[in-house]
C-alpha positions, 0 to 999 in steps of 0.5 A, a space after each residue: 739084179 746087179 743094178 739093184 745092188 748098185 742102187 742099194 749101195 748108193 742109197 746106203 752111202 747117202 743115208 750114211 752121209 745124212 747121218 754123219 751130218 746129223 751127228 757130227 755137224 748139227 749136234 756136235 758129237 765127236 767134235 773132239 775126235 775129228 775137229 776138221 771133219 766136224 767143222 766141214 760137216 758143220 758148214 755143210 749142215 748150215 748150207 743145207 739148212 739155208 743158214 750158210 753164206 754163199 761163197 764170194 766168188 759165186 756171188 760175184 759170178 752171179 752178179 756179173 751174169 745177171 748184170 749182162 
């Protein structure tokens, strides 16, 4: 029974995270209240949509791994 409660908490946390991404990151609501958080959520939303640029160190590591 306790495992069900644990999984329900995890699912609710995931739903709250997705709602936060949508409200602050994609739509831009509450940007004036928490600009740093809104900026980070906007970046995360771009990456989840496939529009974000990958970090430079990740690209360099992939290129060095693939060139071997």
